C-alpha positions in Angstrom: 95.6 108.8 76.0 92.1 107.6 75.3 91.4 107.1 79.0 92.3 110.6 79.8 90.1 112.0 77.1 87.1 109.9 78.4 87.8 110.9 82.0 88.0 114.7 81.0 84.6 114.5 79.1 82.9 112.7 82.0 84.3 115.0 84.5 83.2 118.0 82.5 79.7 116.7 82.2 79.4 115.6 85.8 81.9 116.6 88.2 83.7 113.6 89.8 82.5 111.1 87.1 85.8 111.0 85.3 87.7 110.4 88.6 85.3 107.5 89.2 85.9 106.2 85.9 89.7 106.2 86.7 89.0 104.1 89.8 89.3 107.1 92.3 85.7 107.1 93.6 86.6 109.0 96.8 88.3 111.8 94.8 85.1 111.8 92.5 82.9 112.3 95.4 85.0 115.1 97.0 85.2 116.9 93.5 81.4 116.7 93.2 80.8 118.0 96.8 83.3 120.8 96.3 81.5 122.0 93.1 78.1 121.7 94.6 79.1 123.4 97.8 80.8 126.4 96.0 77.8 126.7 93.7 75.5 126.7 96.7 77.7 129.1 98.6 77.9 131.4 95.7 74.2 131.6 95.1 73.1 131.9 98.9 76.0 134.3 100.1 76.4 136.6 97.0 73.9 139.3 96.2 71.1 138.2 93.7 72.1 140.3 90.8 75.9 139.3 91.2 75.1 135.6 91.4 72.7 135.5 88.4 74.9 137.7 86.3 78.1 135.7 86.9 76.8 132.1 87.1 78.2 131.3 83.6 81.7 132.3 84.9 81.3 129.9 87.7 80.2 127.2 85.3 83.0 127.6 82.9 85.7 127.5 85.7 84.2 124.6 87.3 84.2 122.7 83.9 88.0 123.7 83.3 89.0 122.7 86.7 87.3 119.4 86.8 88.5 118.6 83.3 92.1 119.4 84.2 91.9 117.5 87.5 90.7 114.4 85.7 93.4 114.8 83.1 96.0 115.1 85.7 94.9 112.1 87.6 94.6 109.9 84.3 98.1 110.8 83.4 99.4 110.0 86.9 97.9 106.5 86.7 100.0 105.7 83.5 103.5 104.5 83.9 106.2 106.0 81.7 106.0 103.2 79.2 102.2 103.9 78.8 100.9 100.8 80.4 98.2 101.7 83.1 99.0 100.6 86.5 95.6 99.3 87.0 96.1 96.7 84.0 98.8 94.9 85.7 
C-alpha cells in the first residue's frame, strides 16, 4: 500500500514520475507526453480568454487522472497475497 501512495504523490507532482518509480518508465514517459501535449493543445487552440480562465480545471483533472493511473498500476503490480512481483 505504501508503494501506491508514493507513486500517486509522485505522479501528481510530475506526471509520469510515479509510473517510473513503479518500474514502468515507458508508461511514465507516455503519461508525461500526453499531459504536456494536451496542455499545449489547449493553450494554442482555444481562444485566450477560455484557456486562461479554465487552466485550473485542466490542472485539477490532470492531477486526478495521473494519480489514479499511478494508483491503478501500483495495485496491479501486487499479487493477491500482497507481495510485489518485482520483489520476487
